[in-house]
Structures are given as C-alpha cells and as structure tokens.
C-alpha positions in Angstrom: 206.1 -153.0 -12.9 206.9 -153.3 -16.6 206.1 -149.6 -17.1 208.6 -148.6 -14.3 211.3 -150.8 -15.9 210.6 -149.3 -19.3 211.0 -145.8 -17.9 214.3 -146.6 -16.2 215.7 -148.2 -19.3 214.7 -145.2 -21.4 216.4 -142.9 -18.9 219.6 -144.8 -19.1 219.5 -144.6 -22.9 219.0 -140.9 -22.8 221.9 -140.4 -20.4 224.3 -142.5 -22.5 223.3 -140.8 -25.7 224.0 -137.4 -24.2 221.3 -135.9 -26.4 218.7 -133.2 -25.7 217.5 -134.9 -22.5 215.1 -132.1 -21.6 213.2 -132.3 -24.9 213.1 -136.1 -24.8 211.9 -136.2 -21.3 209.2 -133.6 -22.0 207.9 -135.8 -24.9 207.9 -138.9 -22.8 205.3 -139.1 -20.1 207.1 -142.0 -18.5 210.4 -140.3 -18.1 211.8 -139.9 -14.6 214.5 -137.5 -15.6 214.2 -134.1 -13.8 214.1 -131.4 -16.5 216.1 -128.3 -15.6 215.4 -128.8 -11.9 211.7 -128.9 -12.6 212.0 -125.5 -14.2 213.0 -123.9 -10.9 215.7 -121.8 -12.5 213.3 -120.3 -15.0 210.5 -119.6 -12.5 211.2 -117.0 -9.9 209.8 -117.6 -6.5 206.8 -115.3 -5.7 208.2 -115.0 -2.1 210.8 -112.3 -1.8 213.4 -112.4 1.0 214.5 -109.3 2.7 216.1 -108.2 6.0 218.2 -111.1 6.9 215.9 -113.9 5.7 212.4 -112.7 6.8 209.8 -113.7 4.3 206.8 -112.0 2.8 207.9 -108.6 4.0 206.9 -109.4 7.6 210.2 -108.2 9.0 210.2 -104.8 10.7 212.4 -102.4 8.8 213.9 -99.7 11.0 214.2 -96.3 9.5 217.7 -95.3 8.7 219.6 -94.3 11.8 220.1 -90.5 12.0 223.6 -89.4 12.2 224.6 -87.5 15.3 227.6 -85.1 15.8 228.4 -86.2 19.3 231.4 -83.9 19.5 229.3 -80.8 19.1 226.0 -82.0 20.4 225.9 -79.9 23.6 226.9 -76.7 22.0 224.0 -77.0 19.5 221.2 -77.6 22.1 218.6 -74.9 22.6 218.6 -73.1 26.0 215.4 -72.9 28.0 214.7 -71.0 31.2 214.2 -72.9 34.5 210.6 -72.1 35.3 209.0 -75.2 37.0 205.3 -75.3 37.5 204.0 -74.1 40.8 203.5 -76.7 43.6 205.8 -79.2 41.8 208.2 -79.4 44.8 211.3 -79.4 42.6 214.8 -78.5 43.9 215.5 -74.8 43.7 219.1 -73.6 43.6 218.1 -70.4 45.3 216.8 -72.3 48.3 219.5 -75.0 48.8 218.4 -75.8 52.3 214.9 -76.9 51.6 214.1 -80.2 53.2 213.6 -82.5 50.2 216.8 -81.3 48.6 218.9 -82.9 51.3 217.3 -86.3 50.7 218.1 -86.1 47.0 221.6 -85.0 47.7 222.0 -88.1 49.8 220.7 -90.2 47.0 223.1 -88.4 44.6 226.0 -89.2 47.0 225.2 -92.9 47.1 224.9 -93.1 43.3 228.2 -91.3 42.7 229.8 -93.6 45.2 228.5 -96.6 43.2 229.8 -94.9 40.0 233.3 -94.9 41.4 233.1 -98.6 41.9 231.5 -99.7 38.6 230.6 -98.6 35.2 227.4 -96.7 36.0 226.2 -93.8 33.9 222.6 -94.6 32.7 219.8 -95.5 35.0 216.0 -96.1 34.7 213.7 -94.6 37.3 210.4 -96.4 37.4 207.8 -97.7 39.8 205.5 -100.7 40.2 202.3 -98.8 39.6 201.2 -95.2 38.6 201.1 -92.3 41.0 204.0 -93.4 43.1 206.3 -90.4 42.3 208.7 -91.8 39.7 208.7 -88.6 37.6 209.1 -86.4 40.7 212.1 -88.5 41.8 213.7 -88.6 38.3 213.5 -84.8 37.9 214.8 -84.0 41.4 217.6 -86.5 41.1 218.6 -85.0 37.8 218.5 -81.5 39.3 220.7 -82.6 42.2 223.2 -84.2 39.9 223.3 -81.1 37.7 224.5 -79.0 40.6 227.9 -80.7 40.2 230.3 -79.8 37.4 229.3 -82.6 34.9 226.5 -82.7 32.3 223.4 -84.6 33.1 220.6 -85.7 30.8 217.0 -86.1 32.0 215.1 -88.1 29.3 211.3 -88.6 29.5 210.9 -92.0 27.9 207.4 -92.6 29.2 206.1 -92.3 25.7 202.6 -93.3 26.9 201.9 -90.6 29.5 204.8 -88.1 29.6 204.6 -85.4 32.3 208.1 -84.0 32.8 207.6 -81.3 30.1 204.6 -80.1 32.1 206.7 -80.0 35.3 209.4 -77.9 33.6 206.8 -76.0 31.5 208.4 -76.5 28.1 207.4 -78.0 24.8 206.9 -81.7 24.4 208.0 -81.7 20.8 210.4 -82.2 19.2 211.5 -85.1 21.4 212.8 -88.6 21.4 210.1 -90.1 19.3 210.6 -87.4 16.6 214.3 -88.2 16.6 213.7 -92.0 16.2 211.3 -91.4 13.4 213.8 -89.2 11.6 211.7 -86.0 11.9 214.3 -84.0 13.8 218.0 -84.2 14.6 219.0 -85.0 18.2 220.3 -81.5 18.9 216.9 -80.1 18.2 215.2 -82.5 20.6 217.5 -81.9 23.6 217.2 -78.6 25.6 219.6 -77.2 28.1 218.2 -75.7 31.3 219.6 -72.2 31.7 222.1 -71.7 34.4 222.8 -75.4 35.0 224.4 -78.5 33.7 221.0 -80.1 33.1 219.8 -81.2 29.7 216.3 -82.4 29.0 215.0 -84.7 26.3 211.2 -84.7 26.2 209.1 -87.7 24.9 208.2 -86.1 21.6 205.1 -86.6 19.5 202.5 -89.2 20.5 203.0 -92.6 18.9 200.7 -95.6 18.7 203.4 -98.3 19.3 205.8 -97.1 22.0 207.2 -100.5 22.7 207.9 -101.3 19.1 209.6 -97.9 18.7 211.8 -98.5 21.7 212.8 -101.9 20.3 214.4 -100.2 17.3 218.1 -101.0 17.0 219.4 -97.5 17.1 217.7 -96.9 20.5 220.6 -98.8 22.0 223.1 -97.1 19.8 221.8 -93.7 20.8 222.0 -94.5 24.5 225.6 -95.7 24.0 226.4 -92.4 22.3 224.8 -90.4 25.0 227.0 -92.1 27.6 230.0 -90.6 25.9 228.6 -87.1 26.3 226.8 -87.1 29.7 228.1 -88.3 33.1 224.5 -89.3 34.1 221.6 -90.3 31.9 218.4 -90.5 33.9 215.4 -92.1 32.2 211.8 -91.7 33.4 209.8 -94.7 32.2 206.3 -96.2 32.6 205.5 -98.4 35.6 206.7 -101.9 35.5 203.4 -103.6 36.1 201.5 -101.7 33.3 203.8 -102.0 30.3 207.1 -103.7 29.2 208.8 -100.4 28.3 210.7 -100.1 31.6 211.7 -103.7 31.4 213.1 -103.2 27.9 215.0 -100.0 28.8 216.5 -101.6 31.9 218.3 -104.0 29.7 219.8 -101.1 27.8 221.0 -99.2 30.9 223.3 -99.7 33.8 220.8 -99.8 36.7 217.3 -99.4 37.8 215.8 -97.4 40.7 212.3 -98.4 41.8 210.2 -95.7 43.5 207.6 -96.7 46.1 205.1 -94.5 48.0 204.9 -95.0 51.7 201.4 -96.0 52.7 200.3 -96.9 49.1 202.7 -99.3 47.5 202.3 -102.9 48.8 205.1 -105.4 49.3 203.5 -107.8 46.8 203.6 -105.1 44.1 207.3 -104.4 44.6 208.1 -108.1 44.5 206.1 -108.6 41.3 207.6 -105.5 39.7 211.1 -106.8 40.4 210.2 -110.2 39.0 209.2 -108.7 35.7 212.8 -107.4 35.1 214.8 -109.4 32.6 218.0 -108.3 34.4 218.4 -108.0 38.1 220.2 -104.6 38.0 218.1 -102.9 40.7 220.3 -100.4 42.4 217.9 -99.6 45.2 214.4 -98.5 46.2 213.5 -94.9 46.8 210.8 -94.3 49.4 208.5 -91.4 48.5 205.7 -89.7 50.4 207.2 -89.6 53.9 205.9 -87.2 56.4 208.1 -84.3 57.4 208.2 -85.4 61.0 209.4 -88.9 60.0 212.5 -88.1 58.0 213.2 -84.3 58.0 213.2 -83.4 61.7 217.0 -83.4 61.8 217.1 -81.0 58.9 214.5 -78.7 60.4 216.5 -78.5 63.6 219.8 -77.9 61.8 218.7 -75.2 59.4 216.1 -73.4 61.5 218.3 -73.0 64.6 219.0 -69.3 65.1 222.5 -68.0 64.9 223.9 -67.9 68.4 225.0 -64.6 69.8 228.2 -64.2 71.9 227.5 -65.4 75.4 224.3 -67.2 74.5 225.7 -70.6 75.2 226.8 -69.5 78.7 223.4 -68.1 79.5 221.7 -71.3 78.3 224.0 -73.4 80.5 223.2 -71.2 83.5 219.4 -71.6 82.9 219.8 -75.3 82.8 221.7 -75.3 86.0 219.0 -73.3 87.8 216.3 -75.7 86.6 218.3 -78.6 88.1 
C-alpha cells in the first residue's frame, strides 16, 4: 500500500509543478501518469480503415460506376437481324396468327393493364426449377411487347447458364457482366433487333461470382436508368430454388413472373419458390407446356375456318334443316 501512496503523491507533485511530466514519468517506474496517451499519437495503427469503416481491407470495393449517356443510348446501339434458331417456337411477325402468339398477347394485355394501375416497368421472369420454360417465356413476352410502339429491353441476367443469345443466334459478349466490370460501355452491350422495338442485353463474359457481381451498387442504378429509356424491362434470371440471383433481382424490380411447366412442376416446388422471395411482388404464374387441344382449340377454329362464300351460310342452314 505504501508504494501506491508514494506513486499518487509523486503524481500530484508533478502536476502541481507543471514540469516535463512525460520525462519524469518515464524515469519513474511507479508513476501512474499516462504519457502522451501511452504513445498512441506517435504510433500509427497497423490497421487501415477504408470504405466506410470496414477494417483490414475486407470490404468489397466496387469498380467505378461507368457513365451512361441515357439520352442517346438507343441511337448508339448496334442493330442485329432477327434470325431465331430453328425449332425455338418464337413469335414471328410474319405469322401473327400462330397459336402461341395469342397466349403471349393475352399475357401482354394483362401486364399493360397492370401498368396502367401501378408503377410497373421492370419484371423478373423466373421459375422454381430448371427446364420449365422461363427463357422461352421471357423472349416471347418481350417479342409480344415489342410489337407495340414502345421500346422494350430483354436482358439475360442468368449469368450462370445464359441461353437467350443462342435462341436469337447472336454473340454473348459484350454483355451485362462486361459492362459491370468496366470492360465495355452500355451502348456496346445492348443490341437492337432489326425491324422491331426490341433491344437485347446478353449476359456477357462468364464470371466466377455472379451473385456478388449482381450485388454491386450500380446494378440498381443501372436498372433505374433503364426504366427511363424503356417502357418494359424483362429480365431472365436463374431458377429460384437453385440460386439467390432471382431473389436479389426481384428486390430491384417492380414484379416477378413465375413460370411452371404443366405435368412437371409440383405444387410444393411453387410454394417453396415463392417463400424464398424477400418481397411478395409476384404478379402471376405462367403455365407452360400445355397441349394444343387444351388451350388452343378456339384459336385453331377461329383462324383455320375458311372464308365463307356468298350463299354458303344459307346452304349450311338448309343442310341442317334436312338432317333434322
């Protein structure tokens, strides 16, 4: 105890004297006076702080966001011919009365009606599992929307297994991943389909970390900028039950369409897929893979009925009366 009292008394004397406290304390092993905040001001911390307080450089640093000339974006996009791969069953403007086209026009009408009631411009098209027709639905819906007078963007954001560039038979690169990494400007990544209002943004170069890439801050900023240019932005994404990409993108868009295949997708898969979504912004479910006889019989009758000749109706009535 005497050593403690001795140290306290000596500290009081040093403070009263106002002398070189730091030197005195350094020479006195019993001193309790803190010398220059224990030298903290002179010694720099080996841990550097960057990016809003993340330590040791562990924070992810996004590349500098590329600048986009939104006003002149559409005029700078490359034009590509519309030459879909054979047996892709895509909508063809030269054959407007094909049976699948009518169903996608009905889907287009429903979405346009919803757009008149709420702020709806960007949608995610996904499915619960692979091979349910999400890419087929996204492309045909975009083609149906592009038949109107407004610009439509079809974006392949399935960075894991992109297929839309194969359906349209065009290059995969440069694309969205190349834009995010700063390799190419956005106008070099978007193509305009010749003779239509459809624009296509392919997935781009393969990446090892698709989800981390989509988590970058300027993905949201880019989608917000595209909303100012395009009336509809249709995103094809990976299945909900196999990655978190669609779940993330659904939080950045206005709505989600879930595609199911009749006879393949189970009720439990649909429920689990919807439960994975952070936001319940599901606009509806699109049934794919129906037989022609189940849904298209009315269109077959309407478009295949021969043009009636004058007097044909009267002859048909007379035949019916004779049968009776």
